[in-house]
Rosetta silent file (secondary structure, phi, psi, omega in degrees, C-alpha in Angstrom):
SEQUENCE: MTPTSAAPTAEDARVAAFEARIAAGESIEPKDWMPERYRKQLIRMMSQHAHSEVVGMLPEGNWITRAPSLRRKMSLIAKVQDEGGHGLYIYCGAETLGVDRHDLVEQLLNGTAKYSSIFNYPTLSWADMGVIGWLVDGAAIVNQTILAKTSYGPYARAMIRICKEENFHKRQGYEIVTTLARGTPAQRAMVQDAVNRFWWPSLMMFGPSDTDSPNSGELLRWKVKRKTNDELRQRFVNLTIPQVQAVELTVPDPDLHYDATSGNWEFGAIDWTEFNQVIRGNGPCNKERLDARRAAHEDGQWVREAATAYAEKHASRATEAA
SCORE:     score description
SCORE:     0.000 S_00000001
   1 L     0.000  129.468 -177.563    0.000    0.000    0.000 S_00000001
   2 L   -82.955  130.222  178.993    1.444    3.371   -1.037 S_00000001
   3 L   -65.891  141.326  179.152    1.631    6.003    1.711 S_00000001
   4 L  -100.921  146.232  179.269   -0.402    9.125    0.951 S_00000001
   5 L   -74.500  149.646 -178.702    0.855   12.613    1.667 S_00000001
   6 L   -66.574  146.030  178.639   -0.881   14.548    4.429 S_00000001
   7 L   -67.026  143.272  178.948   -3.542   16.987    3.342 S_00000001
   8 L   -58.596  138.047  178.175   -2.428   20.655    3.383 S_00000001
   9 L   -89.262  172.449  176.422   -3.268   22.405    6.643 S_00000001
  10 H   -62.054  -36.109  178.299   -4.659   25.908    7.086 S_00000001
  11 H   -64.552  -41.986  177.935   -1.156   26.997    8.101 S_00000001
  12 H   -58.827  -40.762 -179.152    0.274   25.555    4.860 S_00000001
  13 H   -65.722  -38.334  179.509   -2.283   27.560    2.893 S_00000001
  14 H   -67.256  -41.623  178.242   -1.345   30.783    4.698 S_00000001
  15 H   -63.180  -42.457 -179.858    2.362   30.208    4.046 S_00000001
  16 H   -62.552  -41.762  179.185    1.642   29.505    0.376 S_00000001
  17 H   -66.364  -39.098  178.148   -0.413   32.699    0.068 S_00000001
  18 H   -62.127  -47.427 -177.351    2.341   34.673    1.850 S_00000001
  19 H   -69.789  -27.044  174.977    5.049   33.328   -0.445 S_00000001
  20 H   -67.478  -38.490  176.285    2.877   34.047   -3.488 S_00000001
  21 H   -63.482  -44.614  178.273    2.721   37.689   -2.384 S_00000001
  22 H   -59.211  -46.764 -178.347    6.513   37.753   -1.980 S_00000001
  23 H   -62.328  -31.316 -179.933    6.973   36.195   -5.434 S_00000001
  24 L   -81.068   -2.712  177.843    4.657   38.832   -6.935 S_00000001
  25 L    84.733   15.423  179.636    6.858   41.589   -5.471 S_00000001
  26 L   -75.226  154.930  177.087    4.335   42.810   -2.903 S_00000001
  27 L   -91.629  135.632  177.212    5.465   44.608    0.239 S_00000001
  28 E   -91.705  129.783 -177.565    4.724   42.965    3.598 S_00000001
  29 L  -111.091  162.417 -172.531    3.392   45.403    6.194 S_00000001
  30 L   -54.855  -35.883 -176.712    3.295   45.096   10.023 S_00000001
  31 L   -86.988   -3.660  177.592   -0.384   44.101   10.282 S_00000001
  32 L   -74.416  151.873  173.440   -0.113   41.471    7.525 S_00000001
  33 L   -70.430  142.310  177.181    0.125   37.814    8.459 S_00000001
  34 L  -147.540  149.694  175.287    3.665   36.453    8.195 S_00000001
  35 L   -60.902  146.247 -179.610    5.367   33.174    9.134 S_00000001
  36 H   -59.792  -34.995  179.838    6.978   33.288   12.564 S_00000001
  37 H   -65.853  -38.721  176.721   10.328   32.408   11.021 S_00000001
  38 H   -60.868  -46.207 -179.734   10.103   35.422    8.673 S_00000001
  39 H   -61.305  -44.660 -177.840    9.387   37.670   11.658 S_00000001
  40 H   -66.943  -39.096  178.187   12.284   36.249   13.677 S_00000001
  41 H   -63.380  -41.006  178.144   14.729   36.549   10.786 S_00000001
  42 H   -64.784  -43.294  179.400   13.755   40.193   10.308 S_00000001
  43 H   -60.314  -45.010  178.697   14.115   40.962   14.021 S_00000001
  44 H   -59.702  -48.232 -175.039   17.575   39.374   14.037 S_00000001
  45 H   -69.431  -45.376 -177.546   18.691   41.209   10.910 S_00000001
  46 H   -69.905  -37.865  179.494   17.191   44.605   11.758 S_00000001
  47 H   -67.166  -40.459  176.657   18.397   44.580   15.359 S_00000001
  48 H   -61.670  -39.080  178.349   21.939   43.725   14.239 S_00000001
  49 H   -64.091  -46.855  179.793   21.742   46.574   11.729 S_00000001
  50 H   -62.755  -44.247  177.731   20.502   49.039   14.373 S_00000001
  51 H   -58.619  -39.509 -178.453   23.183   47.933   16.850 S_00000001
  52 H   -63.673  -39.629  178.780   25.814   48.433   14.137 S_00000001
  53 H   -63.949  -41.475 -176.661   24.691   52.022   13.532 S_00000001
  54 H   -72.905  -45.930  178.209   24.854   52.836   17.254 S_00000001
  55 H   -67.097  -31.236 -179.748   28.184   51.115   17.939 S_00000001
  56 L   -65.075  -15.260  175.600   29.510   52.630   14.691 S_00000001
  57 H   -68.954  -26.570 -169.099   29.249   56.091   16.251 S_00000001
  58 H   -69.314  -49.972 -177.651   32.071   55.239   18.680 S_00000001
  59 H   -62.502  -29.780  179.295   35.201   54.935   16.484 S_00000001
  60 H   -86.607  -37.463  177.438   34.397   58.233   14.759 S_00000001
  61 H   -57.331  -28.792  178.646   33.111   60.061   17.828 S_00000001
  62 L   -62.911  -19.813 -176.269   36.558   59.437   19.291 S_00000001
  63 L  -105.544    1.602 -177.367   38.033   61.811   16.665 S_00000001
  64 H   -60.054  -46.703 -177.338   35.609   64.761   16.943 S_00000001
  65 H   -73.500  -13.043 -177.403   37.808   66.714   19.359 S_00000001
  66 H  -110.404   10.522  178.313   40.927   65.926   17.291 S_00000001
  67 L   -61.398  144.909 -171.269   39.626   66.855   13.837 S_00000001
  68 L   -75.249  -10.148  178.764   42.177   69.043   12.004 S_00000001
  69 L  -154.158  166.306  178.666   39.831   71.969   11.293 S_00000001
  70 H   -63.588  -38.847  179.050   36.464   73.418   12.293 S_00000001
  71 H   -60.735  -46.111  179.390   35.001   72.322    8.946 S_00000001
  72 H   -65.049  -38.336  179.584   36.127   68.743    9.492 S_00000001
  73 H   -62.979  -45.554 -179.856   34.847   68.811   13.060 S_00000001
  74 H   -63.200  -41.722 -179.913   31.388   70.005   11.978 S_00000001
  75 H   -65.135  -40.057 -178.799   31.173   67.383    9.228 S_00000001
  76 H   -69.986  -39.495  175.988   32.183   64.596   11.585 S_00000001
  77 H   -59.371  -44.376 -179.736   29.683   65.704   14.240 S_00000001
  78 H   -62.518  -39.916 -179.229   26.940   65.685   11.592 S_00000001
  79 H   -65.971  -46.580  179.846   27.947   62.224   10.445 S_00000001
  80 H   -60.857  -39.751  177.247   27.969   60.750   13.966 S_00000001
  81 H   -62.537  -41.249  177.314   24.563   62.321   14.582 S_00000001
  82 H   -58.382  -43.618 -177.291   23.268   60.726   11.368 S_00000001
  83 H   -62.188  -40.155  176.280   24.438   57.280   12.513 S_00000001
  84 H   -61.295  -39.635  177.349   22.513   57.650   15.772 S_00000001
  85 H   -64.658  -38.366  178.698   19.428   58.564   13.734 S_00000001
  86 H   -61.704  -43.333  177.538   19.877   55.513   11.519 S_00000001
  87 H   -59.364  -41.920 -179.775   19.896   53.292   14.583 S_00000001
  88 H   -62.803  -45.871  179.489   16.691   54.948   15.789 S_00000001
  89 H   -56.145  -44.429 -172.758   14.889   54.440   12.446 S_00000001
  90 H   -76.672  -35.973  172.641   15.769   50.761   12.384 S_00000001
  91 H   -59.208  -43.569  178.673   14.923   50.128   16.046 S_00000001
  92 H   -61.702  -41.072  178.120   11.529   51.725   15.343 S_00000001
  93 H   -63.369  -39.774  179.218   11.118   49.486   12.301 S_00000001
  94 H   -65.721  -33.775  179.966   11.979   46.409   14.368 S_00000001
  95 H   -64.837  -23.469  176.922    9.357   47.386   16.952 S_00000001
  96 L   -68.204  -10.767  178.397    6.650   47.025   14.281 S_00000001
  97 L   -94.126    6.355  174.468    7.430   43.291   14.465 S_00000001
  98 L    93.525   16.804  176.686    6.280   43.123   18.078 S_00000001
  99 L  -107.651  159.611  179.364    9.574   43.471   19.951 S_00000001
 100 L   -99.732  133.194 -178.879   10.497   46.079   22.541 S_00000001
 101 H   -59.008  -35.727  178.602   13.452   48.344   21.851 S_00000001
 102 H   -57.122  -42.710  179.849   14.493   48.064   25.486 S_00000001
 103 H   -66.152  -38.835  178.948   14.913   44.307   25.050 S_00000001
 104 H   -64.208  -42.735  179.553   16.950   44.767   21.867 S_00000001
 105 H   -65.411  -39.264  177.539   19.286   47.242   23.596 S_00000001
 106 H   -60.611  -38.882  178.733   19.664   44.884   26.547 S_00000001
 107 H   -63.848  -36.563  176.300   20.741   42.119   24.157 S_00000001
 108 H   -66.188  -47.853 -174.209   23.435   44.427   22.781 S_00000001
 109 H   -68.091  -32.497  179.974   24.659   45.469   26.226 S_00000001
 110 L   -89.319    3.127  172.929   24.809   41.935   27.629 S_00000001
 111 L    83.801    8.790 -179.664   26.725   40.705   24.590 S_00000001
 112 L   -88.868  -15.926  178.843   24.122   38.282   23.220 S_00000001
 113 L  -100.603  149.472  178.861   23.387   40.369   20.100 S_00000001
 114 L  -100.178  160.860  171.368   25.815   40.832   17.231 S_00000001
 115 L  -143.750  173.615 -172.903   26.722   43.940   15.252 S_00000001
 116 L   -57.802  134.107 -178.074   28.957   44.520   12.238 S_00000001
 117 H   -59.496  -27.772 -173.779   32.468   43.146   12.675 S_00000001
 118 H   -61.980  -26.942 -174.708   34.014   46.306   11.181 S_00000001
 119 H   -85.693   12.954  174.888   33.301   48.374   14.293 S_00000001
 120 H  -107.891   22.109  176.993   35.653   46.273   16.404 S_00000001
 121 L  -113.322  147.176 -177.201   38.781   47.732   14.802 S_00000001
 122 L   -75.364  154.452  172.497   40.730   50.713   16.199 S_00000001
 123 L  -108.678  105.222 -168.789   40.903   54.150   14.577 S_00000001
 124 L   -94.283  -19.628 -176.459   44.558   55.081   14.854 S_00000001
 125 L  -147.399  167.377  176.883   44.821   58.239   12.742 S_00000001
 126 L   -60.926  -31.757  179.674   42.752   61.014   11.190 S_00000001
 127 H   -59.323  -28.249  178.639   43.082   59.200    7.849 S_00000001
 128 H   -60.999  -30.408  178.815   40.909   56.441    9.329 S_00000001
 129 H   -66.194  -36.802  177.325   37.977   58.899    9.327 S_00000001
 130 H   -71.643  -43.671 -176.705   38.342   59.274    5.580 S_00000001
 131 H   -69.800  -35.577  176.049   38.821   55.575    4.899 S_00000001
 132 H   -63.985  -45.635  178.259   35.861   54.586    7.098 S_00000001
 133 H   -60.768  -41.258 -177.229   33.647   57.041    5.254 S_00000001
 134 H   -76.131  -55.126 -174.515   34.883   55.832    1.877 S_00000001
 135 H   -83.790  -49.943 -174.933   35.238   52.069    2.363 S_00000001
 136 H   -68.681  -50.008  178.106   32.972   51.219    5.311 S_00000001
 137 H   -70.109  -29.485  174.692   30.096   53.492    4.341 S_00000001
 138 H   -63.984  -41.212  176.276   30.714   52.569    0.708 S_00000001
 139 H   -65.727  -39.271  178.799   30.243   48.900    1.599 S_00000001
 140 H   -61.816  -40.403 -179.468   27.137   49.821    3.604 S_00000001
 141 H   -63.218  -42.485  178.875   25.653   51.626    0.591 S_00000001
 142 H   -57.823  -42.174 -179.785   26.151   48.572   -1.639 S_00000001
 143 H   -73.411  -42.015 -170.610   24.265   46.487    0.899 S_00000001
 144 H   -80.449  -25.213  174.713   21.614   49.034    1.840 S_00000001
 145 H   -66.158  -29.241  174.564   20.573   50.086   -1.656 S_00000001
 146 H   -74.368  -38.032  178.689   19.507   46.448   -2.088 S_00000001
 147 H   -65.931  -21.162  176.319   17.750   46.532    1.298 S_00000001
 148 L   -66.260  -10.837  176.423   15.707   49.500    0.027 S_00000001
 149 L  -112.181   15.525 -178.638   13.924   46.849   -2.075 S_00000001
 150 L   -64.420  158.995 -173.269   13.495   44.362    0.759 S_00000001
 151 L   -74.881  -16.711 -179.567   10.119   42.672    1.126 S_00000001
 152 E   -93.599  115.953 -171.179    9.334   44.185    4.550 S_00000001
 153 H   -53.143  -53.361 -178.297    7.886   47.659    4.038 S_00000001
 154 H   -59.150  -35.879  179.223    9.098   49.510    7.179 S_00000001
 155 H   -69.571  -44.052 -179.625   12.675   48.287    6.660 S_00000001
 156 H   -61.408  -43.796 -177.516   12.670   49.223    2.973 S_00000001
 157 H   -68.289  -36.156  176.523   11.319   52.724    3.681 S_00000001
 158 H   -61.844  -35.598 -176.893   13.896   53.357    6.423 S_00000001
 159 H   -66.675  -27.083 -176.728   16.644   52.496    3.933 S_00000001
 160 H   -61.314  -50.387  179.140   15.615   55.244    1.504 S_00000001
 161 H   -69.950  -41.040 -178.476   16.604   58.055    3.841 S_00000001
 162 H   -59.740  -42.853 -179.393   19.548   56.141    5.292 S_00000001
 163 H   -63.264  -37.784  177.661   21.042   55.530    1.832 S_00000001
 164 H   -61.076  -43.490 -178.838   20.841   59.244    0.992 S_00000001
 165 H   -72.016  -36.611  178.036   22.764   60.104    4.145 S_00000001
 166 H   -64.618  -33.606  176.429   25.275   57.276    3.661 S_00000001
 167 H   -63.232  -37.834  174.602   26.049   58.632    0.200 S_00000001
 168 H   -63.119  -43.329 -179.497   26.944   61.939    1.841 S_00000001
 169 H   -61.909  -40.434 -179.941   29.158   60.084    4.313 S_00000001
 170 H   -65.538  -43.332  179.285   30.960   58.273    1.518 S_00000001
 171 H   -62.954  -40.604  178.429   31.599   61.506   -0.407 S_00000001
 172 H   -61.822  -44.303  179.786   32.852   63.156    2.761 S_00000001
 173 H   -64.693  -42.853 -177.691   35.226   60.247    3.419 S_00000001
 174 H   -67.282  -31.924  177.114   36.532   60.129   -0.133 S_00000001
 175 H   -66.178  -40.348  176.588   37.221   63.855   -0.040 S_00000001
 176 H   -62.624  -44.739  179.567   39.353   63.381    3.085 S_00000001
 177 H   -61.156  -45.599 -179.339   41.196   60.501    1.402 S_00000001
 178 H   -61.333  -42.879 -179.961   41.779   62.537   -1.779 S_00000001
 179 H   -61.395  -45.839 -178.733   43.105   65.508    0.211 S_00000001
 180 H   -69.880  -37.762 -179.227   45.561   63.335    2.149 S_00000001
 181 H   -65.283  -26.060  179.019   46.629   61.349   -0.941 S_00000001
 182 L   -98.510    7.886 -176.112   47.564   64.623   -2.648 S_00000001
 183 L   -91.010 -147.503 -178.863   49.241   66.024    0.464 S_00000001
 184 L   -71.897  164.225  175.513   52.694   65.637    1.980 S_00000001
 185 H   -54.663  -37.667  179.451   54.560   62.309    1.904 S_00000001
 186 H   -66.200  -41.766  178.921   53.619   61.820    5.572 S_00000001
 187 H   -65.607  -41.228  179.329   49.925   62.430    4.843 S_00000001
 188 H   -64.587  -40.401  177.847   50.019   60.067    1.881 S_00000001
 189 H   -65.263  -36.863 -179.856   51.708   57.383    3.990 S_00000001
 190 H   -64.674  -43.923 -178.172   49.074   57.880    6.695 S_00000001
 191 H   -73.157  -33.458  176.447   46.138   57.353    4.327 S_00000001
 192 H   -65.150  -38.981  177.515   47.786   54.353    2.656 S_00000001
 193 H   -62.165  -39.680  179.309   48.257   52.788    6.084 S_00000001
 194 H   -65.617  -41.203  176.571   44.568   53.320    6.833 S_00000001
 195 H   -61.351  -43.710 -179.609   43.574   51.640    3.548 S_00000001
 196 H   -59.017  -38.649 -177.036   45.869   48.722    4.360 S_00000001
 197 H   -79.033  -31.900 -173.593   44.207   48.197    7.740 S_00000001
 198 H   -99.832   -8.058 -176.233   40.571   48.623    6.669 S_00000001
 199 H   -61.396  -56.983 -176.730   40.530   46.917    3.269 S_00000001
 200 H   -67.252  -42.855  175.206   40.012   43.330    4.386 S_00000001
 201 H   -59.136  -30.778  177.300   37.663   44.143    7.294 S_00000001
 202 H   -66.715  -38.800  177.065   35.549   46.113    4.788 S_00000001
 203 H   -67.689  -32.696  179.019   35.217   43.013    2.600 S_00000001
 204 H   -69.710  -19.817 -178.240   34.247   40.977    5.666 S_00000001
 205 L   -55.927  -27.902 -176.179   31.357   43.380    6.332 S_00000001
 206 L   -77.234   -3.078  177.689   29.200   41.536    3.805 S_00000001
 207 L    94.993  179.148 -176.839   29.216   38.446    6.001 S_00000001
 208 L   -62.778  163.708  178.145   30.468   34.908    5.456 S_00000001
 209 L   -61.621  157.803 -175.517   30.863   33.401    2.008 S_00000001
 210 H   -57.258  -31.638 -179.210   27.688   32.041    0.445 S_00000001
 211 H   -71.051  -19.220 -176.768   28.739   28.461    1.157 S_00000001
 212 H  -116.625   13.033 -177.518   28.940   29.224    4.902 S_00000001
 213 L   -94.362  110.376 -172.897   25.997   31.602    5.342 S_00000001
 214 L   -73.077  -19.963 -173.051   23.291   29.844    7.410 S_00000001
 215 L  -107.273  -12.753 -171.552   20.517   32.391    6.822 S_00000001
 216 H   -59.725  -38.605 -177.239   20.945   33.477    3.202 S_00000001
 217 H   -57.277  -51.163  179.127   18.712   30.783    1.700 S_00000001
 218 H   -64.606  -44.002 -176.487   15.616   31.811    3.641 S_00000001
 219 H   -63.759  -36.957  177.641   16.320   35.523    3.328 S_00000001
 220 H   -71.163  -40.115 -179.275   16.686   35.270   -0.444 S_00000001
 221 H   -62.424  -38.202 -179.261   13.557   33.142   -0.813 S_00000001
 222 L   -91.410    4.937  177.621   11.506   35.708    1.087 S_00000001
 223 L    59.006   26.645  167.291   13.249   38.606   -0.691 S_00000001
 224 L   -68.431  -42.894  169.927   14.447   40.107    2.562 S_00000001
 225 L  -108.186  147.338  179.157   17.782   39.994    0.753 S_00000001
 226 L  -109.294  -16.471  179.135   17.927   40.333   -3.033 S_00000001
 227 L  -139.102  154.933 -178.977   21.565   39.384   -3.579 S_00000001
 228 L   -77.263  166.014  177.623   23.975   37.024   -1.864 S_00000001
 229 H   -56.608  -44.847 -177.046   26.880   38.087    0.360 S_00000001
 230 H   -69.394  -34.933  176.986   29.422   37.202   -2.324 S_00000001
 231 H   -64.297  -42.841  179.589   27.519   39.047   -5.063 S_00000001
 232 H   -67.765  -39.815  179.485   27.422   42.206   -2.943 S_00000001
 233 H   -61.944  -42.989  179.790   31.094   41.835   -1.998 S_00000001
 234 H   -64.816  -39.806  178.667   32.077   41.536   -5.670 S_00000001
 235 H   -62.890  -41.263  178.426   30.047   44.606   -6.586 S_00000001
 236 H   -60.622  -45.992  179.845   31.774   46.596   -3.845 S_00000001
 237 H   -62.791  -44.320 -179.234   35.230   45.585   -5.106 S_00000001
 238 H   -61.226  -37.471  179.831   34.319   46.397   -8.710 S_00000001
 239 H   -75.225  -32.891 -169.087   33.101   49.864   -7.704 S_00000001
 240 H   -86.833  -35.844 -175.691   35.973   50.629   -5.327 S_00000001
 241 H   -59.139  -43.151  175.621   39.141   49.601   -7.179 S_00000001
 242 H   -59.769  -31.983  177.250   38.780   52.350   -9.852 S_00000001
 243 H   -69.945  -37.798  175.883   38.416   54.857   -6.986 S_00000001
 244 H   -61.345  -44.506 -179.060   41.588   53.482   -5.389 S_00000001
 245 H   -66.262  -34.016 -177.769   43.412   53.912   -8.681 S_00000001
 246 H   -63.365  -31.364  179.347   42.088   57.450   -9.132 S_00000001
 247 L  -102.078   11.788  175.111   43.887   58.617   -5.981 S_00000001
 248 L    56.561   41.681  171.853   46.945   56.467   -6.787 S_00000001
 249 L  -106.405 -179.878  178.856   46.698   54.303   -3.688 S_00000001
 250 L  -134.666  162.229  172.331   46.844   50.493   -3.483 S_00000001
 251 L  -109.250  151.097 -173.957   45.016   47.736   -1.633 S_00000001
 252 L   -81.071   60.890 -177.167   46.943   45.070    0.345 S_00000001
 253 L  -139.900   97.850 -178.974   46.069   42.202   -1.990 S_00000001
 254 L   -66.529  -16.947 -178.629   48.826   40.771   -4.205 S_00000001
 255 L   -90.647   -2.572 -178.427   46.256   38.498   -5.896 S_00000001
 256 L   -65.088  129.300  175.557   44.035   41.349   -7.092 S_00000001
 257 E  -157.539  157.838 -179.638   43.650   41.388  -10.888 S_00000001
 258 E   -92.230  129.638  177.612   41.093   42.333  -13.509 S_00000001
 259 E  -102.346  105.196 -176.160   39.348   39.507  -15.348 S_00000001
 260 L   -64.009  -28.527 -178.674   38.322   40.840  -18.763 S_00000001
 261 L   -67.467  -48.766 -178.220   36.066   37.831  -19.393 S_00000001
 262 L   -87.802  -19.960 -175.818   33.858   38.336  -16.339 S_00000001
 263 L    77.131   15.626 -178.140   34.400   42.077  -16.040 S_00000001
 264 E  -108.946  151.467  166.702   35.240   41.596  -12.348 S_00000001
 265 E   -85.714  110.816 -179.501   38.175   42.551  -10.199 S_00000001
 266 E   -82.889  132.744 -176.370   39.205   39.180   -8.785 S_00000001
 267 L  -120.273  166.005 -175.878   40.545   39.390   -5.233 S_00000001
 268 L   -75.782 -177.436 -176.742   42.477   37.075   -2.927 S_00000001
 269 L   -72.950  136.597  176.487   41.257   34.813   -0.137 S_00000001
 270 L   -83.577  142.213  178.666   39.625   36.444    2.888 S_00000001
 271 L   -81.982   87.654 -177.039   40.904   35.417    6.312 S_00000001
 272 H   -70.104  -18.733  175.172   37.659   33.964    7.682 S_00000001
 273 H   -63.767  -43.866  177.068   39.440   32.891   10.869 S_00000001
 274 H   -61.977  -45.972  179.702   39.905   36.565   11.738 S_00000001
 275 H   -56.720  -47.832 -177.840   36.261   37.313   10.867 S_00000001
 276 H   -65.174  -35.869  177.250   34.988   34.500   13.105 S_00000001
 277 H   -64.209  -42.679 -178.125   37.187   35.616   15.976 S_00000001
 278 H   -66.128  -46.325 -177.483   35.859   39.170   15.766 S_00000001
 279 H   -71.575  -16.684  174.816   32.172   38.238   15.644 S_00000001
 280 H   -86.666    2.850  175.982   32.708   35.898   18.615 S_00000001
 281 H    98.719   10.471 -175.667   33.881   38.873   20.665 S_00000001
 282 H  -112.201   26.364  178.252   37.641   38.471   20.304 S_00000001
 283 L   -80.018  176.730 -176.989   38.437   41.379   17.976 S_00000001
 284 L   -59.482  -33.323 -173.696   40.848   44.229   18.765 S_00000001
 285 L  -128.303   16.453 -179.103   38.148   46.514   20.221 S_00000001
 286 H   -54.359  -52.412 -176.493   35.125   44.321   21.055 S_00000001
 287 H   -63.952  -43.911 -178.964   35.430   44.846   24.820 S_00000001
 288 H   -60.343  -43.118 -176.679   36.236   48.543   24.502 S_00000001
 289 H   -69.234  -42.487  179.069   33.233   49.254   22.263 S_00000001
 290 H   -69.621  -36.844  176.426   30.731   47.369   24.436 S_00000001
 291 H   -61.193  -39.833  179.056   32.141   48.918   27.612 S_00000001
 292 H   -65.107  -41.096  178.779   31.633   52.362   26.056 S_00000001
 293 H   -66.347  -41.081  179.169   28.010   51.537   25.156 S_00000001
 294 H   -63.850  -41.801  179.377   27.310   50.200   28.657 S_00000001
 295 H   -63.406  -42.645  179.074   28.806   53.315   30.259 S_00000001
 296 H   -63.532  -38.712  179.834   26.724   55.587   28.024 S_00000001
 297 H   -65.033  -43.899  179.962   23.589   53.602   28.889 S_00000001
 298 H   -67.775  -40.723 -179.930   24.242   53.870   32.616 S_00000001
 299 H   -65.879  -25.623 -179.013   25.106   57.588   32.404 S_00000001
 300 L   -92.023    7.222 -177.645   21.836   58.216   30.566 S_00000001
 301 H   -59.447  -40.123 -177.320   19.643   56.505   33.173 S_00000001
 302 H   -65.298  -31.842  178.836   18.588   59.849   34.711 S_00000001
 303 H   -67.048  -44.539  179.189   17.413   61.098   31.302 S_00000001
 304 H   -63.416  -40.362  179.267   15.190   58.035   30.819 S_00000001
 305 H   -65.807  -41.407  179.139   13.794   58.393   34.335 S_00000001
 306 H   -64.337  -41.517  179.791   13.083   62.106   33.811 S_00000001
 307 H   -64.861  -39.294  178.285   11.348   61.430   30.484 S_00000001
 308 H   -65.442  -44.067  179.707    9.191   58.708   32.082 S_00000001
 309 H   -63.201  -39.839  179.149    8.247   60.982   34.991 S_00000001
 310 H   -63.403  -44.489  179.813    7.372   63.801   32.588 S_00000001
 311 H   -64.067  -41.134  179.905    5.159   61.516   30.491 S_00000001
 312 H   -66.305  -38.320  179.829    3.400   60.155   33.582 S_00000001
 313 H   -62.452  -45.459 -178.525    2.817   63.671   34.926 S_00000001
 314 H   -72.169  -32.958  175.950    1.182   64.847   31.695 S_00000001
 315 H   -65.675  -38.580  178.697   -0.875   61.664   31.376 S_00000001
 316 H   -65.621  -40.660  179.214   -2.146   62.212   34.921 S_00000001
 317 H   -65.908  -38.389  179.466   -3.096   65.812   34.156 S_00000001
 318 H   -65.469  -37.780  178.351   -4.898   64.745   31.007 S_00000001
 319 H   -65.077  -44.288 -179.940   -6.868   62.139   32.995 S_00000001
 320 H   -63.282  -39.426 -179.513   -7.838   64.727   35.650 S_00000001
 321 H   -66.674  -33.904  179.856   -8.938   67.201   32.974 S_00000001
 322 L   -72.101    0.000    0.000  -11.116   64.561   31.352 S_00000001
């Protein structure tokens, strides 16, 4: 006797209808039904993104008081402020999935949540501010312009404004790099050193290779992601190498070469051992960055308490008036 397959359940029908909407290119909104796994994947991805924006303020904020001119200081302050705003947009977007921002922040502070590996590297010179803006924000733009087409509406809409601001950050960084590359021998050596230190960590920003990425399959199927980690990494390299050549700098990759057949800049092997060490909390600045976030959170406790008391006071007055 041949075994018969089980009849589709109501849940199966809902999943099928959901995936049909995704396949048709529809946007999923907060009040729409969604599989629990889709919701959890989005919370994981969006919270990591928000944490990255907030932790990413730290390496640059460290250079505000040491910027070489008032113009540079003002630009850097504006950029750091933008990053804080990006974190806020994405935390708000994650809250539409039924999570509390307080819980997400607690996960960051207690070390159970991840954020981008790139923000666990030190910023040793002013040139790092230019290279971070150019390479790190440039890598973010490659990733985030694709996220502006993600299947979850609130996340996609947040990316539109974020991408506009990240483009400003990249231009600002590249201008700093160009100025230093055309400066004195010492300035040129300083910016080349910064490129040497940030090149490989910038490539790691896109995440593990496609063969080792545990979440990519689901995210691509549901169109949360539209391209794989390796596809985005290759696009970043193809866009960036001509910019490197334009300012007559080099990247620390002896295997880099142009493949005329594919039209790609082929690059050498990434040190995934280093990447795994950093995301497990063993990078050069993991402890320092989390300690700074915890200290800021504790120092801001009085502000949160004052805001809560103010809200309760006005709610009480409104109740009495009614």
